[in-house]
GUKETI-947189 format. One record per atom (N, C-alpha, C): residue in one letter; y, x, z. Coordinates in steps of 0.2 Angstrom, whole numbers, padded with zeros to 4 digits, always signed. Atoms other than C-alpha are relative to their C-alpha. Layout:
! residues N
AYXZ/...
END
This chain:
! residues 400
M-0006+0004+0000/M+0000+0000+0000/M+0006+0004+0000/P-0006-0004+0000/P+0017+0007-0005/P+0004+0000+0007/L-0004+0000-0007/L+0028+0013+0010/L+0007-0004-0002/A-0007+0003+0001/A+0045+0008+0002/A-0001-0007-0003/A-0001+0007+0003/A+0050-0010-0001/A+0002+0000-0007/T-0001+0001+0007/T+0052-0016-0018/T+0007+0001-0002/R-0007-0001+0001/R+0071-0016-0017/R+0002+0007+0000/M-0002-0007+0001/M+0071+0003-0015/M-0001+0002-0007/G+0001-0002+0007/G+0065+0004-0033/G+0006-0001-0004/R-0006+0002+0005/R+0082-0003-0039/R+0005+0005+0001/I-0006-0005-0002/I+0093+0011-0032/I-0003+0007-0001/L+0001-0007+0000/L+0094+0030-0034/L+0005+0003+0006/P-0004-0004-0005/P+0101+0043-0021/P+0007+0001-0003/S-0007-0001+0002/S+0120+0045-0022/S+0000+0006-0004/Q-0001-0006+0005/Q+0123+0057-0037/Q+0005+0005+0002/T-0005-0005-0002/T+0139+0064-0030/T-0002+0004+0006/I+0002-0004-0006/I+0131+0068-0013/I-0005+0005-0002/A+0005-0005+0002/A+0116+0076-0022/A+0003+0006-0003/I-0003-0006+0003/I+0127+0087-0032/I+0004+0005+0005/T-0004-0004-0005/T+0138+0092-0017/T-0005+0004+0004/Q+0005-0003-0004/Q+0122+0096-0007/Q-0003+0006-0004/K+0003-0006+0004/K+0115+0107-0021/K+0005+0006+0000/A-0005-0005+0000/A+0132+0116-0022/A+0000+0004+0007/R+0000-0003-0007/R+0131+0119-0003/R-0006+0005+0001/A+0006-0004-0001/A+0113+0125-0004/A+0000+0007-0004/L-0001-0007+0004/L+0117+0138-0018/L+0005+0004+0003/K-0005-0004-0003/K+0132+0144-0008/K-0004+0003+0006/A+0004-0003-0005/A+0120+0146+0007/A-0004+0006-0002/E+0005-0005+0003/E+0109+0157-0004/E+0004+0006-0002/G-0004-0005+0001/G+0124+0168-0007/G+0004+0000-0007/R-0003+0001+0006/R+0130+0161-0024/R+0007-0001+0001/D-0008+0001+0000/D+0149+0161-0028/D+0001-0007-0003/I+0000+0006+0003/I+0151+0143-0029/I+0007-0003+0002/I-0006+0004-0001/I+0167+0132-0031/I-0002-0007-0001/S+0002+0007+0001/S+0163+0114-0027/S+0006-0004-0001/L-0005+0005+0001/L+0174+0101-0035/L-0003-0006-0001/S+0004+0006+0001/S+0161+0088-0033/S+0001-0006+0005/A+0000+0005-0006/A+0165+0080-0016/A+0007-0004+0000/G-0006+0004-0001/G+0177+0066-0014/G+0003+0000+0007/E-0001-0001-0007/E+0184+0073+0002/E+0007+0004+0000/P-0006-0005-0001/P+0202+0080+0007/P-0002+0006+0003/D+0001-0006-0003/D+0202+0098+0011/D+0005+0001+0006/F-0004+0000-0005/F+0216+0095+0023/F-0004-0002+0007/D+0003+0001-0007/D+0212+0095+0042/D+0003-0007+0002/T-0003+0006-0004/T+0214+0079+0052/T+0006+0002+0004/P-0006-0002-0004/P+0232+0079+0059/P-0001+0001+0007/D+0001-0002-0008/D+0233+0086+0077/D+0001-0006+0004/F-0001+0006-0004/F+0240+0070+0084/F-0005-0005+0000/I+0006+0005+0000/I+0225+0060+0078/I-0005+0003+0004/K+0005-0003-0004/K+0213+0072+0085/K+0002+0000+0008/Q-0002+0001-0007/Q+0223+0072+0102/Q-0001-0007+0002/A+0001+0007-0002/A+0222+0053+0102/A-0008-0001+0002/A+0007+0000-0001/A+0203+0055+0101/A-0002+0004+0007/I+0002-0004-0006/I+0202+0068+0115/I+0003-0004+0006/E-0003+0004-0005/E+0213+0057+0126/E-0004-0006+0002/A+0004+0006-0001/A+0202+0042+0123/A-0007+0002+0004/I+0006-0003-0004/I+0187+0053+0129/I+0001+0001+0007/Q-0002-0001-0006/Q+0196+0058+0144/Q+0001-0006+0004/R-0001+0006-0003/R+0200+0040+0148/R-0006-0004+0002/G+0006+0003-0001/G+0182+0036+0148/G-0001-0006-0005/E+0001+0005+0005/E+0183+0025+0132/E-0006+0002-0004/T+0006-0003+0003/T+0165+0030+0128/T-0005-0006+0000/K+0005+0006+0000/K+0157+0012+0129/K+0000-0004-0006/Y-0001+0005+0005/Y+0153-0001+0117/Y+0006-0004-0001/T-0006+0004+0001/T+0167-0010+0109/T-0002-0007-0003/D+0002+0006+0004/D+0167-0028+0101/D-0002+0003-0007/V+0003-0001+0007/V+0157-0028+0085/V+0005+0002-0005/A-0005-0001+0005/A+0172-0030+0075/A+0005+0005+0001/G-0005-0005-0002/G+0182-0016+0083/G+0004-0002+0006/T-0004+0002-0005/T+0194-0015+0097/T+0006-0005-0002/P-0005+0004+0002/P+0207-0028+0098/P+0006+0003-0002/A-0006-0004+0002/A+0221-0015+0097/A-0001+0003-0007/L+0000-0003+0006/L+0214-0007+0082/L+0000-0006-0006/R+0000+0006+0005/R+0211-0024+0073/R+0008-0002-0001/Q-0007+0002+0000/Q+0229-0028+0077/Q+0004+0005-0004/A-0004-0006+0003/A+0236-0011+0071/A-0002+0000-0007/V+0002+0000+0007/V+0226-0012+0055/V+0004-0006-0004/A-0003+0006+0003/A+0233-0030+0051/A+0008+0002-0001/A-0007-0002+0000/A+0251-0023+0055/A+0001+0005-0006/R-0001-0005+0005/R+0248-0008+0044/R-0001-0003-0007/L+0001+0004+0006/L+0242-0019+0029/L+0006-0004-0002/N-0005+0005+0001/N+0256-0031+0031/N+0007+0005-0001/A-0006-0005+0001/A+0269-0016+0032/A+0000+0003-0007/D+0000-0004+0006/D+0262-0007+0017/D+0000-0005-0006/F+0000+0004+0006/F+0259-0022+0005/F+0003-0007+0001/D-0003+0006-0001/D+0269-0036+0012/D-0005-0006+0000/L+0005+0005-0001/L+0254-0046+0017/L+0001-0004+0007/D-0001+0004-0006/D+0251-0058+0032/D-0006-0001+0003/Y+0006+0001-0004/Y+0235-0054+0040/Y+0001+0000+0007/R+0000+0000-0007/R+0231-0057+0058/R-0006+0004+0002/A+0006-0005-0002/A+0219-0047+0069/A-0007-0003-0001/E+0007+0003+0001/E+0205-0060+0068/E-0002+0000-0007/E+0002-0001+0007/E+0205-0057+0049/E-0002+0007-0001/I+0001-0007+0001/I+0201-0039+0052/I-0007+0001+0003/C+0007-0003-0003/C+0183-0031+0054/C+0000+0007-0001/I+0001-0007+0000/I+0181-0013+0058/I-0007+0002-0001/S+0007-0002+0002/S+0166-0004+0050/S-0001+0007+0000/I+0001-0008+0000/I+0158+0013+0049/I+0001+0002-0007/G-0002-0002+0006/G+0167+0018+0034/G+0001-0006-0005/G-0001+0006+0005/G+0173+0008+0018/G-0007-0002-0003/K+0006+0002+0003/K+0155+0009+0011/K-0003-0006+0004/Q+0003+0005-0003/Q+0149-0002+0025/Q+0003-0007-0001/V-0003+0007+0001/V+0162-0015+0022/V-0002-0003-0007/I+0003+0002+0006/I+0156-0016+0004/I-0007-0003+0001/Y+0007+0002-0001/Y+0138-0017+0009/Y+0000-0006+0004/N+0000+0006-0004/N+0141-0030+0022/N+0002-0006-0004/A-0002+0006+0004/A+0151-0041+0010/A-0005-0002-0005/M+0005+0002+0005/M+0138-0040-0003/M-0006-0004+0003/V+0006+0002-0003/V+0123-0043+0008/V+0001-0007+0004/A-0002+0006-0004/A+0132-0057+0018/A+0001-0006-0005/T-0002+0005+0004/T+0137-0067+0002/T-0004-0001-0006/L+0004+0001+0006/L+0125-0064-0013/L-0007-0003+0001/N+0007+0003+0000/N+0110-0074-0017/N-0003+0003-0007/E+0003-0003+0006/E+0097-0068-0030/E+0003-0002-0006/G-0002+0001+0006/G+0104-0067-0047/G+0008-0001+0000/D-0008+0001+0000/D+0123-0069-0042/D+0002+0006-0003/E-0002-0005+0004/E+0133-0058-0053/E+0007+0003+0003/V-0006-0003-0003/V+0146-0045-0048/V+0003+0004-0006/I-0003-0003+0006/I+0158-0039-0062/I+0003+0007+0003/I-0002-0007-0002/I+0161-0020-0060/I+0003+0004-0006/P-0002-0004+0005/P+0173-0011-0072/P-0002+0007+0000/A+0002-0007+0001/A+0167+0006-0078/A+0005+0004-0004/P+0003-0004-0005/P+0170+0020-0074/P+0001-0003+0007/A+0000+0003-0007/A+0166+0015-0056/A-0003+0005+0005/W+0004-0004-0005/W+0161+0023-0040/W-0007-0001+0000/V+0007+0000+0001/V+0143+0027-0040/V-0004-0005+0004/S+0004+0004-0005/S+0138+0016-0025/S+0001-0008-0002/Y-0001+0007+0002/Y+0145-0001-0032/Y-0007-0003-0002/P+0006+0004+0003/P+0130-0006-0043/P-0006+0000+0005/D+0006+0000-0004/D+0117+0000-0031/D+0000-0004+0006/I-0001+0005-0006/I+0124-0010-0016/I-0001-0007-0002/V+0001+0007+0003/V+0125-0025-0027/V-0008-0002-0001/Q+0008+0001+0002/Q+0106-0023-0032/Q-0003+0000+0007/L+0003+0001-0006/L+0101-0020-0014/L+0001-0007+0003/A-0001+0007-0002/A+0109-0037-0010/A-0003-0005-0004/D+0003+0004+0004/D+0099-0045-0023/D+0004-0003-0006/G-0005+0002+0005/G+0114-0047-0035/G-0001+0004-0006/K+0001-0003+0007/K+0116-0042-0053/K+0007+0003-0002/P-0006-0003+0002/P+0129-0029-0057/P+0002-0002-0008/V-0002+0001+0007/V+0139-0034-0073/V+0005+0005-0002/I-0004-0005+0002/I+0146-0018-0080/I+0004-0001-0006/V-0004+0001+0006/V+0161-0019-0091/V+0004+0006-0001/P-0003-0006+0001/P+0166-0003-0099/P+0007+0000-0002/T-0007+0000+0003/T+0184+0001-0101/T+0001+0006-0004/T-0001-0006+0004/T+0192+0014-0112/T+0006+0004+0002/S-0006-0004-0001/S+0204+0028-0112/S+0006-0003-0003/E-0006+0003+0003/E+0215+0018-0123/E+0004-0004+0005/T-0003+0005-0005/T+0218+0006-0109/T+0001+0004+0007/G+0000-0004-0006/G+0219+0020-0096/G-0006-0001+0005/F+0006+0002-0004/F+0202+0015-0090/F+0001-0006+0005/R-0002+0006-0004/R+0209-0001-0084/R-0003-0007-0003/L+0003+0006+0002/L+0200-0018-0085/L+0006-0005-0003/T-0005+0004+0003/T+0210-0030-0097/T-0002-0008+0002/A+0001+0007-0002/A+0212-0049-0094/A-0006-0003-0005/E+0005+0002+0005/E+0202-0052-0110/E-0007+0002+0001/Q+0007-0003-0002/Q+0187-0041-0104/Q-0002-0004+0006/L+0002+0004-0005/L+0187-0050-0088/L-0002-0007-0001/R+0002+0007+0002/R+0187-0067-0095/R-0007+0000-0004/A+0006-0001+0004/A+0173-0062-0107/A-0006+0001+0004/A+0006-0002-0004/A+0162-0056-0093/A-0002-0005+0005/I+0001+0005-0005/I+0163-0071-0082/I-0005-0005-0003/T+0005+0005+0001/T+0148-0083-0081/T+0000-0005+0006/P+0001+0005-0006/P+0143-0098-0070/P-0003+0004+0006/R+0003-0003-0006/R+0134-0085-0059/R+0004+0005+0003/T-0005-0006-0003/T+0149-0073-0056/T+0002-0002+0007/R-0002+0001-0007/R+0152-0072-0038/R+0006+0005+0002/W-0005-0005-0002/W+0163-0056-0036/W+0003+0004-0006/L-0003-0005+0004/L+0175-0045-0045/L+0001+0006+0004/M-0001-0006-0004/M+0175-0027-0038/M+0006+0004-0004/L-0006-0004+0003/L+0192-0018-0042/L+0002+0006+0005/N-0001-0006-0003/N+0196+0000-0037/N+0007+0003-0003/S-0006-0002+0003/S+0214+0005-0039/S+0004+0004+0006/P+0002-0005+0005/P+0218+0020-0039/P-0007+0001+0000/C+0007+0001+0001/C+0201+0022-0046/C-0003+0007+0001/N+0005-0005+0000/N+0187+0034-0042/N-0005-0001-0005/P-0002-0007+0001/P+0183+0043-0054/P+0006+0002-0004/T-0005-0001+0005/T+0198+0041-0066/T+0007+0002+0003/G-0007-0001-0003/G+0213+0041-0054/G+0005-0005-0003/S-0004+0005+0002/S+0219+0026-0064/S+0003-0005+0005/A-0003+0005-0005/A+0231+0014-0055/A+0003-0006-0004/Y-0003+0006+0003/Y+0235-0004-0060/Y+0007-0001+0002/S-0007+0002-0001/S+0253-0009-0062/S-0001-0007+0003/R-0001+0007-0002/R+0259-0026-0054/R-0002-0004-0006/E+0001+0004+0006/E+0259-0033-0072/E-0007+0000-0002/E+0007-0001+0002/E+0241-0027-0076/E-0004-0004+0005/L+0003+0004-0005/L+0235-0035-0059/L+0001-0007-0001/K-0002+0007+0001/K+0244-0051-0063/K-0004-0003-0005/A+0004+0003+0005/A+0235-0053-0079/A-0007-0001+0002/L+0006+0002-0003/L+0219-0052-0070/L+0000-0005+0004/T-0001+0005-0005/T+0224-0063-0056/T+0001-0007-0004/D-0001+0006+0004/D+0229-0076-0069/D-0007-0003-0003/V+0007+0002+0002/V+0211-0076-0076/V-0004-0003+0006/L+0004+0002-0006/L+0204-0077-0058/L+0002-0007+0002/L-0002+0006-0002/L+0214-0092-0054/L-0003-0006-0004/E+0003+0005+0004/E+0205-0101-0068/E-0007-0001+0002/H+0007+0000-0002/H+0188-0098-0059/H+0000+0000+0007/P-0001+0000-0007/P+0189-0104-0041/P-0007+0002+0004/Q+0006-0003-0004/Q+0171-0098-0037/Q-0001+0007+0001/I+0000-0007-0001/I+0175-0080-0039/I+0004+0003+0005/W-0003-0003-0005/W+0179-0069-0025/W+0002+0007-0003/V-0002-0007+0003/V+0188-0052-0027/V-0001+0005+0006/L+0000-0005-0005/L+0184-0036-0017/L+0004+0006-0003/T-0004-0005+0002/T+0198-0024-0019/T+0000+0006+0004/D+0002-0007-0004/D+0194-0006-0014/D+0007+0004-0001/D-0006-0003+0000/D+0211+0001-0009/D+0000+0007+0003/I+0000-0006-0004/I+0205+0017-0001/I+0004+0006-0002/Y-0004-0005+0003/Y+0216+0028-0012/Y+0007-0002-0001/A-0006+0003+0001/A+0231+0017-0011/A+0006+0004+0002/K-0005-0004-0002/K+0242+0029-0002/K+0001+0007-0004/L+0000-0006+0004/L+0238+0043-0014/L+0002-0001-0008/T-0003+0002+0006/T+0249+0039-0029/T+0006+0005-0002/Y-0004-0006+0002/Y+0260+0051-0039/Y+0006-0002-0005/D-0005+0001+0004/D+0276+0052-0049/D+0004-0006+0002/G-0003+0006-0002/G+0284+0039-0038/G-0003-0007-0001/R+0003+0006+0001/R+0272+0026-0043/R-0003-0003+0007/Q+0002+0004-0005/Q+0267+0012-0031/Q-0006-0003-0001/A+0006+0004+0001/A+0250+0005-0028/A+0001-0007+0002/Y+0000+0007-0001/Y+0248-0014-0028/Y-0007-0002+0002/T+0006+0003-0002/T+0234-0025-0021/T+0000-0007-0002/I+0001+0007+0003/I+0227-0042-0026/I+0005-0005+0003/V-0003+0005-0003/V+0234-0053-0013/V+0008+0001+0000/Q-0007-0001+0001/Q+0251-0045-0014/Q+0003-0002-0007/V-0002+0003+0006/V+0252-0049-0032/V-0001-0007-0001/E+0002+0007+0000/E+0244-0066-0031/E-0002-0003+0006/P+0002+0003-0006/P+0245-0074-0014/P-0005-0006+0000/R+0005+0006+0000/R+0235-0089-0020/R-0007+0002+0000/L+0007-0003+0000/L+0220-0078-0021/L-0002+0002+0007/R+0001-0002-0007/R+0221-0074-0002/R-0006-0002+0003/E+0005+0003-0003/E+0208-0086+0003/E-0007+0002-0003/R+0006-0002+0003/R+0195-0078-0008/R+0000+0008-0002/T+0000-0008+0001/T+0199-0059-0007/T-0001+0003+0006/L+0001-0005-0005/L+0192-0045+0003/L+0004+0006-0002/T-0003-0006+0001/T+0204-0031+0005/T-0003+0005+0004/M+0003-0005-0003/M+0195-0015+0009/M+0004+0006+0000/N-0003-0007+0000/N+0203+0001+0015/N-0003+0004+0006/G+0002-0004-0005/G+0201+0014+0028/G+0004+0006+0001/V-0004-0006-0001/V+0206+0031+0035/V-0002+0006-0003/S+0004-0006+0002/S+0195+0043+0026/S+0005+0004-0004/K-0003-0004+0005/K+0206+0048+0011/K+0007+0002+0002/A-0007-0001-0001/A+0224+0046+0016/A+0002+0004+0006/Y-0002-0003-0007/Y+0223+0052+0034/Y-0005+0007+0001/A+0004-0006-0001/A+0210+0066+0030/A-0005-0001+0006/M+0004+0002-0005/M+0197+0058+0041/M-0007-0002-0002/T+0007+0002+0003/T+0181+0057+0031/T-0005-0001+0005/G+0005+0000-0005/G+0170+0062+0045/G+0000-0005+0006/W-0001+0005-0005/W+0177+0049+0057/W-0003-0006-0001/R+0003+0006+0002/R+0169+0035+0048/R+0003-0006+0002/I-0003+0006-0002/I+0181+0021+0050/I+0003-0003-0007/G-0003+0004+0006/G+0184+0008+0036/G+0001-0007+0003/F-0002+0007-0003/F+0191-0010+0038/F+0000-0005-0006/A-0001+0006+0005/A+0190-0027+0029/A+0005-0004+0003/A-0005+0005-0001/A+0204-0039+0028/A-0002-0006-0004/A+0003+0006+0004/A+0198-0057+0023/A+0001-0006+0004/P+0000+0006-0004/P+0198-0075+0028/P-0005+0000+0006/V+0004+0000-0006/V+0191-0078+0045/V-0007-0002-0002/Q+0007+0002+0002/Q+0176-0087+0037/Q-0005+0005-0002/L+0004-0006+0003/L+0170-0071+0028/L+0000+0005+0006/I+0000-0005-0006/I+0175-0060+0043/I-0005-0002+0005/K+0006+0002-0005/K+0163-0070+0054/K-0006+0002-0002/E+0007-0002+0003/E+0149-0067+0042/E-0001+0007+0000/L+0000-0008+0000/L+0153-0048+0041/L-0002+0002+0007/I+0001-0001-0007/I+0153-0048+0060/I-0007-0001+0002/K+0006+0002-0001/K+0137-0057+0061/K-0005+0005-0002/L+0005-0005+0003/L+0128-0045+0049/L+0001+0007+0004/Q-0001-0006-0003/Q+0136-0030+0057/Q-0003+0000+0007/G+0003+0001-0007/G+0130-0036+0075/G-0007+0001+0000/Q+0007-0001+0000/Q+0112-0035+0069/Q-0002+0006-0004/S+0002-0007+0004/S+0113-0018+0060/S+0003+0005+0004/T-0003-0006-0004/T+0125-0005+0067/T+0004-0002+0006/S-0005+0002-0005/S+0136-0015+0079/S+0006+0004-0001/N-0007-0002+0000/N+0153-0007+0083/N+0000+0007-0003/A-0001-0007+0002/A+0160+0009+0075/A+0001+0004+0006/C-0001-0005-0005/C+0162+0024+0086/C+0006-0002+0004/S-0006+0002-0004/S+0174+0020+0100/S+0005+0006+0000/I-0005-0005+0001/I+0182+0037+0099/I+0003+0001-0006/A-0003+0001+0006/A+0184+0036+0081/A+0005-0005-0001/Q-0004+0006+0000/Q+0192+0019+0083/Q+0007+0002+0003/A-0006-0002-0003/A+0205+0027+0095/A+0004+0005-0004/A-0004-0005+0005/A+0209+0041+0082/A+0003-0004-0005/A-0003+0004+0005/A+0211+0028+0069/A+0006-0004+0002/L-0005+0003-0003/L+0222+0018+0080/L+0007+0004+0000/A-0006-0005+0001/A+0234+0033+0081/A+0002+0001-0007/A-0002-0002+0007/A+0233+0036+0063/A+0004-0006-0004/V-0003+0006+0003/V+0238+0018+0057/V+0006-0002+0003/S-0006+0002-0003/S+0251+0016+0070/S+0006+0004+0000/A-0006-0005+0000/A+0261+0031+0068/A+0004+0000-0006/P-0004-0001+0006/P+0275+0034+0056/P-0004+0003-0006/Q+0004-0002+0005/Q+0267+0037+0039/Q+0003+0006-0004/D-0004-0005+0004/D+0279+0051+0033/D-0005+0006-0002/F+0004-0006+0001/F+0266+0065+0035/F-0005-0001-0006/I+0004+0001+0006/I+0255+0057+0021/I+0003+0003-0006/Q-0003-0002+0006/Q+0268+0061+0008/Q+0000+0008+0000/E+0000-0007+0001/E+0267+0079+0012/E-0007+0002-0003/M+0006-0001+0004/M+0249+0079+0007/M+0000-0002-0007/V-0001+0003+0007/V+0253+0068-0008/V+0004+0005-0005/S-0004-0005+0004/S+0266+0081-0014/S-0005+0006-0002/V+0005-0006+0002/V+0252+0095-0013/V-0005-0002-0005/Y+0005+0003+0005/Y+0240+0084-0022/Y+0003+0000-0007/Q-0003+0001+0007/Q+0252+0080-0036/Q+0001+0007-0004/K+0000-0007+0003/K+0255+0099-0039/K-0007+0002-0002/R+0006-0002+0002/R+0237+0102-0039/R-0003-0004-0007/R+0002+0004+0005/R+0234+0088-0051/R+0003+0003-0007/D-0003-0003+0006/D+0247+0095-0063/D-0003+0007-0002/L+0003-0006+0001/L+0239+0112-0062/L-0006-0001-0004/V+0006+0001+0003/V+0222+0106-0066/V+0001-0004-0007/V-0001+0003+0006/V+0228+0094-0080/V+0002+0005-0005/A-0003-0005+0004/A+0238+0108-0088/A-0005+0005-0003/A+0005-0005+0001/A+0224+0120-0087/A-0006-0002-0005/L+0006+0003+0004/L+0210+0109-0094/L+0002-0003-0006/S-0003+0002+0006/S+0221+0102-0107/S+0000+0005-0006/R+0000-0006+0005/R+0222+0119-0115/R-0006+0002-0002/V+0007-0002+0002/V+0203+0121-0116/V-0002-0004-0007/P+0003+0003+0006/P+0197+0118-0134/P-0006-0005+0001/G+0005+0005-0001/G+0186+0102-0134/G+0000-0004+0006/L-0001+0004-0005/L+0191+0095-0118/L+0006-0005-0001/I-0005+0005+0000/I+0202+0079-0116/I+0001-0002+0007/C-0001+0001-0007/C+0210+0078-0099/C+0006-0005+0001/P-0006+0005-0001/P+0221+0062-0096/P+0003+0002+0007/K-0004-0001-0007/K+0234+0063-0081/K-0001-0006+0004/P+0001+0006-0004/P+0229+0052-0067/P+0006-0002+0004/E-0006+0003-0004/E+0241+0041-0057/E-0001+0000+0007/G+0002+0000-0007/G+0232+0042-0041/G-0006+0003+0002/A+0006-0004-0003/A+0217+0048-0030/A+0001+0007-0001/F-0001-0007+0001/F+0213+0066-0032/F-0006+0002-0004/Y+0005-0002+0005/Y+0202+0067-0047/Y+0003+0000-0007/V-0001+0001+0007/V+0203+0070-0065/V-0007-0001-0004/F+0006+0002+0003/F+0191+0063-0077/F+0000+0002-0008/V-0001-0004+0006/V+0188+0074-0092/V-0005-0002-0005/S+0005+0001+0006/S+0180+0070-0109/S-0003+0007-0002/V+0003-0006+0003/V+0167+0083-0115/V-0004-0003-0007/Q+0003+0003+0006/Q+0162+0072-0130/Q+0000+0005-0006/N-0001-0005+0005/N+0168+0085-0142/N-0004+0006+0001/L+0004-0006-0002/L+0157+0098-0134/L-0008-0001+0000/L+0007+0002+0000/L+0140+0089-0134/L-0003+0002-0006/G+0004-0002+0005/G+0127+0096-0145/G+0001+0008-0001/K-0001-0007+0001/K+0133+0114-0143/K-0004+0004+0005/R+0004-0004-0004/R+0124+0128-0135/R+0004+0005+0005/T-0003-0004-0005/T+0129+0138-0119/T-0002+0008-0002/A+0001-0007+0001/A+0130+0157-0119/A-0007+0002+0002/S+0007-0002-0002/S+0113+0157-0110/S-0005-0004-0004/G+0005+0003+0004/G+0105+0146-0123/G-0002-0007+0001/H+0002+0007-0001/H+0105+0129-0116/H+0004-0005-0004/V-0003+0005+0004/V+0109+0114-0127/V+0003-0005+0004/L-0004+0005-0004/L+0122+0102-0120/L-0001-0007-0004/K+0001+0007+0004/K+0114+0085-0126/K+0004-0005+0003/N-0004+0005-0003/N+0124+0075-0113/N+0004+0003+0005/D-0004-0003-0005/D+0136+0076-0099/D-0003+0003+0006/E+0004-0003-0006/E+0123+0079-0086/E-0002+0007-0002/D+0001-0006+0002/D+0118+0094-0096/D+0006+0005+0001/F-0006-0004-0001/F+0136+0100-0096/F+0001+0002+0007/V-0001-0002-0007/V+0138+0099-0077/V-0005+0005+0003/T+0006-0004-0002/T+0121+0107-0074/T+0001+0007-0002/A-0001-0007+0003/A+0124+0122-0085/A+0007+0003+0003/L-0006-0002-0003/L+0142+0123-0078/L-0001+0003+0007/L+0002-0003-0007/L+0135+0125-0060/L-0004+0006-0001/D+0005-0005+0000/D+0121+0136-0065/D+0003+0007-0003/E-0003-0006+0003/E+0131+0148-0076/E+0007+0002+0002/T-0006-0002-0003/T+0148+0148-0068/T+0001-0001+0007/G-0001+0001-0007/G+0146+0142-0051/G+0005-0006+0002/V-0005+0006-0001/V+0158+0127-0053/V-0004-0007+0000/A+0003+0007-0001/A+0151+0110-0046/A+0005-0005-0002/A-0003+0006+0001/A+0157+0094-0054/A-0005-0005-0001/V+0004+0006+0001/V+0150+0077-0057/V+0000-0003-0007/H+0000+0003+0006/H+0144+0070-0073/H+0002-0007-0001/G-0003+0007+0001/G+0152+0054-0080/G-0005-0005+0000/T+0006+0005+0000/T+0135+0045-0082/T-0001-0002+0007/A+0000+0002-0007/A+0135+0045-0063/A+0005-0006+0002/F-0005+0005-0001/F+0150+0034-0064/F+0000-0006-0005/L+0001+0005+0005/L+0143+0023-0078/L+0004+0001-0006/M-0004-0002+0006/M+0153+0032-0091/M-0002+0007-0003/P+0003-0006+0003/P+0143+0045-0102/P+0006+0004-0004/G-0005-0004+0004/G+0153+0059-0110/G+0005+0003+0003/Y-0005-0003-0004/Y+0164+0064-0096/Y-0003+0004+0006/F+0002-0003-0007/F+0164+0074-0080/F+0006-0001+0005/R-0005+0001-0005/R+0174+0072-0064/R+0001+0006+0004/V-0002-0006-0004/V+0183+0086-0055/V+0005-0003+0005/S-0005+0001-0005/S+0191+0084-0038/S+0004+0006+0001/Y-0005-0005-0001/Y+0207+0093-0035/Y+0002+0000+0008/A-0002+0000-0007/A+0206+0091-0016/A-0003+0007+0003/T+0002-0007-0003/T+0204+0110-0013/T+0006+0004-0002/S-0006-0005+0001/S+0215+0125-0013/S+0002+0001-0007/T-0002-0002+0006/T+0226+0130-0027/T-0003+0006-0003/E+0003-0006+0002/E+0218+0147-0028/E-0007-0002-0003/L+0006+0002+0003/L+0201+0139-0030/L+0000-0004-0006/L-0001+0004+0007/L+0207+0127-0043/L+0002+0004-0006/E-0002-0005+0005/E+0215+0141-0053/E-0007+0003-0002/E+0006-0004+0002/E+0198+0151-0053/E-0005-0005-0003/A+0005+0005+0003/A+0188+0135-0056/A+0002-0001-0007/C-0003+0001+0006/C+0199+0131-0071/C-0002+0006-0005/R+0001-0006+0004/R+0197+0149-0078/R-0008+0000-0002/R+0007+0000+0001/R+0178+0148-0076/R-0002-0006-0005/I+0002+0005+0005/I+0177+0131-0085/I+0003+0002-0007/A-0002-0002+0007/A+0188+0138-0099/A-0004+0005-0003/R+0005-0005+0002/R+0177+0153-0101/R-0007-0003-0003/F+0006+0003+0001/F+0162+0142-0101/F+0000-0004-0007/C-0001+0004+0006/C+0168+0130-0114/C+0002+0004-0007/E-0001-0004+0005/E+0175+0144-0125/E-0006+0004-0003/G+0006-0003+0002/G+0158+0152-0125/G-0005-0004-0003/L+0005+0005+0003/L+0149+0137-0132/L+0000+0001-0008/A+0001-0001+0007/A+0142+0139-0150/A-0004-0006-0003/
END
């Protein structure tokens, strides 16, 4: 009798995590590896946030909290969302979870029945379709194009909707492309959604504070308040506050959905870590000016990487509006042979050879449902980015 449940056959291990782990293993063996594969800020968590956690420990805040999070953090998250996006959430409409991924997982498991469809624009974060399939749902992948900046259009959304459509997942700024929807682009999508009252929206805003060139990030309920009663706004502290390891995400949604998320979480993980919640409380409650210092650094790194890779013959490197990734086309290089004799049949061959032959770790576009590309994270030092870009250039120039 097989050990694994049938549902486990529907999913694969996270490919971004797998590549990052391979890079770490090679580095541990003594290889000179530059990892541009992880979606993780290289900045340290700010000291005032760490101090808040230390003080929480010293106060003895080491017990279970409410499943949905401490009242203080739920209230602070509501206030932060309201201040950032001009929303009107209340503490009882907030659920604190162990990272943003758990918010998405809880939402899908709590609401999907077998065969329910979830529209996912591609490229997309690697975990979206797997989570949907674990929840017995059906991912409906809608490929976008570079011509639209990898953004879903109203026409594509309308064409993808069926009577079984239950959710639209939308990520802006997007992992892996860095594309960010304008207010007008979101309004075009919300106009379609208003025509279909059975569809809920999960808006993944985890990179919303990381936008460049003076651009502002927008979220669904901000653009169309009439969708408030069927929107789950997901965010967290991992990216903007450099707190990936603290594992705090949060959902903002109507009370009826929040109650279902709490019920499910109460029978799985229960509450998020009390100490991490204290740190998150400090992060979201403080003046947010310090985030702009990180954003300024990220923008300079983005410009460096885009300029360097755009000069490489065969690569096409659009400039992202947010997050900390560039999504680079290698379609002009497929079919060529590396200096060591490997034929690049697809984008996975490209990133595998790049790691093996140059020590630069990146993630292939197929992992994000978009073959022919690779993702580079510029959440690392300028010096390492400059060296990585030199290695990528030499690798590409050596193809025959």
